[in-house]
C-alpha positions in Angstrom: 45.4 62.6 145.8 45.2 58.5 146.0 47.5 56.4 144.1 46.2 55.1 140.7 45.8 51.6 140.2 48.9 49.4 140.3 49.9 47.2 137.3 47.6 43.9 137.5 50.1 40.8 138.3 48.1 38.8 136.0 49.5 40.4 133.2 52.9 39.2 132.3 55.0 42.4 131.6 56.9 40.4 128.6 53.6 40.5 126.8 53.5 44.4 126.5 55.6 45.0 123.3 53.0 44.7 120.7 50.8 47.8 122.5 54.0 49.2 123.7 55.1 49.6 119.9 51.5 51.1 118.7 51.7 53.6 121.6 55.6 54.5 121.1 54.4 55.4 117.3 51.2 57.1 118.3 53.5 59.3 120.6 55.3 60.2 117.8 52.3 62.5 116.1 52.0 64.6 119.7 55.9 64.7 119.6 55.8 66.1 116.0 52.9 68.6 116.5 55.0 70.2 119.7 57.7 70.1 117.4 56.3 72.1 114.6 54.0 74.6 116.8 56.6 75.4 119.9 59.7 77.1 120.1 62.7 74.4 120.1 64.7 73.9 123.3 68.1 72.9 123.0 67.5 69.4 125.2 64.2 68.8 122.8 61.9 69.3 126.2 59.4 70.9 124.0 58.5 67.6 122.1 58.2 65.9 125.7 54.7 64.8 127.3 53.2 65.1 130.3 51.1 62.3 131.6 47.4 62.0 133.5 48.0 60.9 137.1 46.0 57.8 136.7 48.4 56.8 133.4 45.3 57.3 130.8 46.6 59.8 128.8 49.5 61.5 127.3 49.6 65.3 126.4 51.5 67.8 124.8 52.7 71.1 126.6 50.3 73.8 125.7 50.4 74.7 122.4 49.4 78.1 122.4 48.7 80.8 125.1 45.1 80.0 125.3 46.0 76.5 126.1 45.6 74.1 123.5 47.3 71.1 123.6 47.2 67.6 121.4 46.1 64.4 123.8 46.6 60.4 123.3 44.2 58.4 125.2 46.2 54.8 125.7 43.3 52.8 126.2 41.1 53.1 122.8 44.0 54.8 120.9 42.4 58.3 120.3 43.7 61.7 119.4 42.5 64.6 120.9 42.4 68.5 120.5 42.0 69.7 123.7 41.6 73.4 124.9 42.4 73.8 128.8 41.4 70.2 129.0 38.4 70.5 127.4 38.1 68.3 124.4 37.2 69.9 121.2 37.8 67.5 118.0 39.0 63.5 118.2 40.5 60.9 116.2 40.7 57.3 116.0 44.1 55.8 115.1 42.7 52.1 114.7 42.2 51.5 111.0 44.4 54.1 110.1 48.0 55.1 108.9 50.3 57.3 110.4 49.9 59.6 107.2 46.5 59.5 108.0 47.0 60.7 111.3 48.9 63.9 110.1 46.6 64.8 107.5 43.7 64.6 110.2 46.1 66.9 112.6 46.5 69.2 109.8 42.7 69.4 108.8 42.2 70.2 112.0 45.1 72.1 113.5 44.5 76.0 114.7 44.1 78.4 112.4 47.1 80.2 111.2 49.6 77.8 112.4 51.9 75.8 110.0 51.7 72.5 108.4 52.7 69.7 111.1 55.7 67.8 109.8 56.8 64.4 111.1 59.4 64.5 113.8 62.7 62.5 112.8 64.3 60.6 115.6 67.4 58.6 115.0 67.3 55.3 115.7 63.5 55.1 116.1 62.3 51.6 116.5 61.3 49.7 113.2 57.6 48.8 112.9 55.1 48.3 110.3 53.6 51.5 111.0 56.4 53.1 109.6 55.9 51.5 106.6 52.3 52.5 106.0 50.8 49.9 108.0 47.5 50.4 109.6 47.0 50.9 113.9 44.8 47.9 115.4 42.2 48.2 118.0 44.8 45.4 119.2 44.4 44.8 123.1 43.3 48.0 125.2 43.6 46.2 128.4 47.9 45.7 127.3 47.6 49.4 126.7 46.1 50.5 130.2 48.5 48.2 131.8 51.4 50.1 130.4 49.9 53.3 131.2 49.6 52.1 135.0 53.8 51.4 134.9 54.2 55.1 134.0 51.9 56.3 136.5 53.3 54.0 139.1 56.9 55.4 138.0 55.5 58.9 137.9 54.1 58.4 141.4 57.2 57.1 142.8 59.3 59.7 140.8 57.3 62.5 142.7 57.9 61.3 145.6 61.7 61.1 145.0 61.9 64.5 143.8 60.8 65.7 147.5 64.0 64.5 148.7 66.0 65.7 145.6 64.5 69.1 144.6 66.9 69.6 141.9 64.8 67.0 140.0 63.5 68.3 136.6 59.9 67.7 135.5 58.6 64.4 135.0 57.7 63.9 131.4 57.6 61.1 128.8 60.6 61.8 125.8 59.0 60.4 122.9 62.0 59.3 121.4 62.7 56.2 123.8 59.5 56.6 125.1 60.5 56.6 128.8 59.4 58.7 131.5 62.1 60.3 133.6 63.8 63.1 135.3 67.4 64.1 135.7 68.3 65.2 139.4 71.1 68.0 139.0 74.1 67.4 141.9 75.8 70.7 142.0 78.7 69.8 140.5 79.4 70.3 136.8 77.5 68.1 134.7 77.1 65.6 137.5 73.8 64.1 137.8 71.7 60.9 138.5 68.7 60.2 135.8 65.7 58.5 137.1 62.9 56.7 134.9 60.8 54.1 133.8 60.7 52.6 130.7 58.1 50.5 129.3 60.3 48.2 127.6 63.1 48.4 124.5 65.6 46.8 122.9 67.2 46.1 126.0 64.2 44.6 128.0 61.5 43.4 126.4 59.0 44.4 129.7 59.1 47.6 131.7 61.7 48.6 134.0 63.3 51.5 136.3 66.5 52.5 135.9 69.1 54.9 138.1 72.1 56.2 136.3 74.8 58.3 138.0 76.6 60.7 135.2 79.4 60.9 134.5 78.6 57.3 134.2 81.0 54.9 136.7 83.2 52.3 134.8 81.5 49.1 134.1 84.3 47.1 135.4 84.6 48.7 138.6 81.2 48.8 139.9 80.4 48.7 143.6 78.3 45.4 144.8 74.8 45.9 144.9 72.4 44.1 147.2 69.4 45.5 146.6 66.2 44.2 144.0 67.4 44.4 140.5 71.1 44.5 139.0 73.6 46.2 137.7 73.3 46.5 133.5 76.5 47.1 131.5 75.3 46.1 127.8 75.3 49.7 126.4 74.8 51.8 129.1 75.7 51.6 132.6 72.5 51.9 135.5 70.8 50.1 138.0 68.1 48.3 136.9 64.7 46.8 138.4 62.7 44.9 135.8 59.0 44.3 136.1 59.8 40.5 136.3 62.0 41.2 139.2 59.6 43.4 141.0 56.3 41.2 140.8 58.1 38.3 141.6 58.7 39.5 145.6 56.2 38.8 148.4 55.7 42.7 149.2 53.4 45.4 147.9 55.3 46.3 144.2 55.0 50.0 145.2 57.6 49.2 148.4 59.8 47.3 146.3 60.1 49.5 143.9 60.5 52.7 145.6 62.6 51.2 148.0 64.8 50.4 144.9 64.7 54.1 143.4 65.9 55.2 146.8 68.5 53.2 147.6 69.8 53.5 143.6 69.7 57.0 144.0 71.6 57.3 147.0 74.4 54.8 145.6 74.3 57.3 142.6 74.8 59.8 143.9 77.9 58.4 146.0 79.4 57.4 142.8 79.1 60.7 141.2 80.3 62.6 144.4 
């Protein structure tokens, strides 16, 4: 399959936060449906989301044995119930509140299923949408850009998984809205987490992270000479921000792929 279009260098990565927060709250609607209709997994993986290869759409796990799912189209902020991939009914979020989104979900949910209630996450980012504000049309191009960041991350993590077959499926976790995988290393609870965040309280832009577990001591980290840097405020991880990789004079897939390979190798060595 041909790689999807990479993020456009003409869109500054620090200008995506407004659309990121809208998408994060919209993804909560999908997580609420999955949390209501699916058996609960201890690691909360029942509520995580898949990503279309081109980064255009988030999708729940199948919600029943006939292949129903709920999708979120990033460009136009549109929800769709699907049956084995075919759209059955849709709802446009711009102009609507979260409460109206839940009302539509309940009015259109599969017959015989329980009422969909809001999925509660601790420390979910504060935003007017959480207080009854309405979704806005905003900037579809920047939402597409965020999808391209997710798609780039998925492609590179899929490539890394070829070398690390114990990697978990690459999924978007709606709590922190990051695309991630965990690579088990064989020892008791020894692993490396690899992911792509579209931005958060730590970085107001997309960034890759590679984190060893158990985490190394922040005051005894080995030197890092590759792209990116050590992050130690709140969590210990190697991080490469979009500003850092887009500022290099080589293809962004090359610099991000090299970062993930080298950061994984170092993190694996730290755990070992």
